[in-house]
C-alpha positions in Angstrom: 46.5 34.6 51.4 45.1 36.1 54.7 42.3 38.6 54.1 42.4 42.1 55.6 39.3 43.9 56.9 39.1 47.5 55.7 37.8 48.3 59.2 40.9 46.9 60.8 43.1 48.6 58.3 41.5 52.0 59.0 41.7 51.5 62.7 45.3 50.3 62.6 46.6 53.2 60.5 44.7 55.8 62.6 46.4 54.4 65.8 49.8 54.5 64.1 49.1 58.1 62.9 48.2 59.1 66.5 51.4 57.4 67.8 53.5 59.3 65.3 51.9 62.6 66.3 52.7 61.7 69.9 56.3 61.2 69.0 56.5 64.8 67.6 54.8 66.1 70.7 57.3 64.2 72.9 60.2 65.8 70.9 58.7 69.3 71.5 58.4 68.6 75.3 61.9 67.1 75.6 63.5 69.9 73.6 61.7 72.5 75.8 62.9 70.7 78.9 66.5 70.9 77.6 66.2 74.6 76.7 64.8 75.3 80.2 67.9 73.9 81.8 70.4 75.3 79.3 69.1 78.8 79.6 67.1 80.9 82.1 63.5 79.8 82.3 62.4 83.2 81.1 64.3 82.7 77.8 62.8 79.3 77.4 59.2 80.7 77.5 60.2 83.5 75.1 61.6 81.0 72.6 58.5 78.7 72.8 56.0 81.6 72.6 57.7 83.0 69.5 57.8 79.6 67.9 54.1 79.0 68.5 53.0 82.4 67.3 55.1 82.3 64.1 54.1 78.7 63.3 50.4 79.2 64.0 50.2 82.4 62.1 51.8 80.9 59.0 49.8 77.7 59.0 46.5 79.2 60.1 46.2 81.3 56.9 47.1 78.3 54.7 44.6 76.1 56.6 41.6 78.4 56.3 42.3 78.9 52.6 43.7 75.4 51.8 41.1 74.6 49.1 41.6 77.9 47.3 45.4 77.8 47.5 45.5 74.2 46.2 43.2 74.9 43.3 44.9 78.2 42.3 48.4 76.6 42.5 47.6 74.0 39.9 45.5 76.3 37.7 42.4 74.1 38.0 39.0 75.1 36.7 35.5 74.3 37.9 34.1 71.1 36.4 31.0 72.0 34.3 28.2 69.5 35.2 27.0 69.2 31.6 30.5 68.5 30.3 31.6 66.2 33.1 28.4 64.5 34.1 29.9 61.1 35.0 32.4 62.9 37.3 29.6 64.7 39.1 27.4 61.6 39.3 30.1 59.5 40.8 30.9 62.0 43.5 27.3 62.5 44.3 26.8 58.7 44.7 29.9 58.6 47.0 28.6 61.4 49.2 25.3 59.6 49.6 27.3 56.4 50.6 29.5 58.3 53.0 27.0 60.8 54.4 29.3 63.7 53.4 28.2 67.0 51.8 28.9 67.5 48.1 32.3 69.1 47.6 33.2 71.6 44.8 34.6 69.8 41.8 37.5 70.9 39.6 39.4 69.8 36.6 43.2 70.1 36.2 44.8 69.9 32.7 47.4 67.1 32.9 47.9 63.8 31.0 48.8 62.1 34.4 46.3 60.0 36.2 45.9 61.9 39.4 43.5 63.7 41.8 43.6 65.5 45.1 41.2 66.8 47.8 41.6 69.8 50.0 39.6 72.0 52.4 39.5 72.5 56.1 36.3 70.5 56.6 33.7 68.6 54.6 31.6 71.7 54.2 34.5 73.5 52.5 36.0 70.6 50.6 37.1 70.6 47.0 38.1 67.6 44.8 40.2 68.0 41.7 40.9 65.4 39.0 43.3 65.6 36.0 42.0 65.3 32.5 44.2 62.3 32.2 42.1 60.5 34.9 38.9 61.2 33.1 40.4 60.0 29.8 42.3 56.9 30.9 40.2 55.4 33.8 37.0 53.4 33.4 34.0 54.2 35.6 35.0 51.8 38.5 38.6 52.9 38.5 37.6 56.6 38.5 35.1 55.9 41.3 37.9 54.3 43.4 40.1 57.3 43.0 37.3 59.7 43.9 36.4 57.6 46.9 40.0 57.8 48.0 40.0 61.6 47.8 36.6 61.8 49.5 38.0 59.6 52.3 40.7 62.3 53.0 37.8 64.7 53.5 35.9 62.3 55.7 39.0 61.6 57.8 39.8 65.3 58.3 43.2 64.6 56.9 43.8 68.3 56.0 43.2 69.3 59.7 45.4 66.4 60.9 48.3 67.2 58.6 47.9 70.9 59.5 48.4 70.1 63.2 51.4 68.1 62.3 52.8 71.0 60.2 52.3 73.4 63.2 54.2 71.1 65.5 57.0 70.5 63.0 57.2 74.3 62.4 57.4 75.0 66.1 60.4 72.7 66.5 62.1 74.2 63.4 61.6 77.7 64.6 62.6 76.9 68.2 65.7 75.2 67.0 66.7 78.2 64.9 66.1 80.7 67.8 68.0 78.4 70.2 71.1 78.2 68.0 71.1 81.9 67.3 70.7 82.8 71.0 73.9 80.9 71.8 75.8 83.8 70.3 74.4 86.1 72.9 75.2 83.9 75.9 78.4 84.2 78.0 80.0 81.0 79.0 79.8 82.1 82.7 76.1 82.5 82.5 75.4 78.8 81.9 76.8 76.2 84.2 74.7 73.5 82.7 77.1 72.9 79.9 75.9 69.4 79.2 72.3 70.7 78.5 73.7 73.2 76.0 75.5 70.4 74.1 72.3 68.3 74.2 70.3 71.3 73.1 72.7 72.0 70.1 72.4 68.3 69.1 68.6 68.4 69.3 68.4 71.7 67.5 70.2 70.2 64.6 68.7 66.7 64.6 65.1 67.3 65.9 63.8 69.2 62.8 65.1 66.4 60.5 63.6 63.7 62.7 60.2 65.3 63.0 60.0 65.9 59.2 60.7 62.2 58.7 57.9 61.5 61.2 55.6 63.9 59.3 56.2 62.0 56.1 55.4 58.8 57.8 52.1 60.2 59.0 51.4 61.3 55.4 51.9 57.7 54.2 49.7 56.3 57.0 46.9 58.7 56.0 47.2 57.4 52.4 46.8 53.8 53.5 43.8 54.9 55.6 42.2 56.7 52.6 42.7 53.5 50.5 40.9 51.4 53.1 38.1 54.0 53.5 37.7 54.1 49.7 37.0 50.4 49.8 34.5 51.0 52.7 32.6 53.5 50.5 32.7 51.5 47.2 32.9 47.9 48.5 35.0 47.3 45.4 38.8 47.3 45.8 39.4 46.3 42.2 38.5 49.8 41.0 41.2 51.4 43.1 43.7 48.6 42.2 43.0 49.1 38.5 43.7 52.9 38.8 47.0 52.3 40.7 48.2 49.7 38.1 47.5 52.2 35.3 49.5 54.8 37.1 52.4 52.2 37.4 52.4 51.9 33.6 52.5 55.6 32.9 55.5 57.4 31.4 55.2 61.2 31.5 57.2 64.3 32.0 56.7 65.7 35.5 53.9 68.3 35.9 55.1 71.5 37.7 53.4 71.1 41.1 54.5 72.9 44.3 56.0 70.8 47.0 53.4 72.0 49.5 50.5 70.8 47.3 52.2 67.5 46.1 51.4 65.5 49.2 47.7 66.1 48.6 47.7 64.1 45.4 46.3 60.6 44.9 49.8 59.4 43.7 53.1 61.2 44.0 53.3 63.8 41.1 57.0 64.5 41.8 59.5 61.7 41.5 61.8 63.3 44.1 59.0 63.5 46.7 58.3 59.8 46.9 58.5 59.6 50.7 55.1 61.5 51.1 53.3 58.5 49.5 53.6 54.7 50.1 55.0 52.7 47.1 52.3 51.9 44.6 53.2 48.2 44.8 52.6 48.2 48.6 49.2 49.9 48.2 48.1 47.4 45.6 49.3 44.4 47.7 47.2 45.6 50.7 44.1 46.3 48.6 44.3 42.8 46.9 43.9 41.3 50.4 40.7 43.2 51.2 
């Protein structure tokens, strides 16, 4: 079996993530081009400006408070150092290995094996693990999970996914405004009928397409975090062991918001599987490192 370098895996997935982001940007540019021909140029600028302002305003607030929002949404509590000494010690060791500042640590009541990281940058990062992770994982497995979450912080994944969310939001809002503006247009005002038809098709299909691309980006960032975790620990078996234990779990779904769910180490919602790669695929890749 051919071995995979974690350096190559990290580099490859980052390139793929960039390519997917470029696809979303291309859709924005092409959609804007179509709108500019379908309507007056002035209306095109109004639609795009409104889309940018609304999308940025909504996401900016979430971005700057991402850690607080994520922690509050799952009802997590600060992890007391005396009670959760191993948890603190493992994260401290990983911050030394990675050169990152110490994040704030939290505990979430849940029998699931899971964890998540959030925060706009390493200085404002938080890591949260479930009580199930602390109870069911051995030291090496827990270290692998924590290294994965710290990797999201090191790779600025919150910032990356925030940018993707802004771009996806722009397309969704622009599509809505474009479709609604058709009601106020007279057929005599627009001679470029073909561009109106293309614009309608894009307004319907573009939001769906870019959301699928956004999910693909999320999956690539998970693969990157797995590889980065191996870089930090030099021990893929810990992460593999944790993923296998998750495979064997049978539990009732924990109530987690759809906005927070993509942050988790493994998918906490069965109906949101497309935000995470299949566990089997993650294990196969890790076994080759």
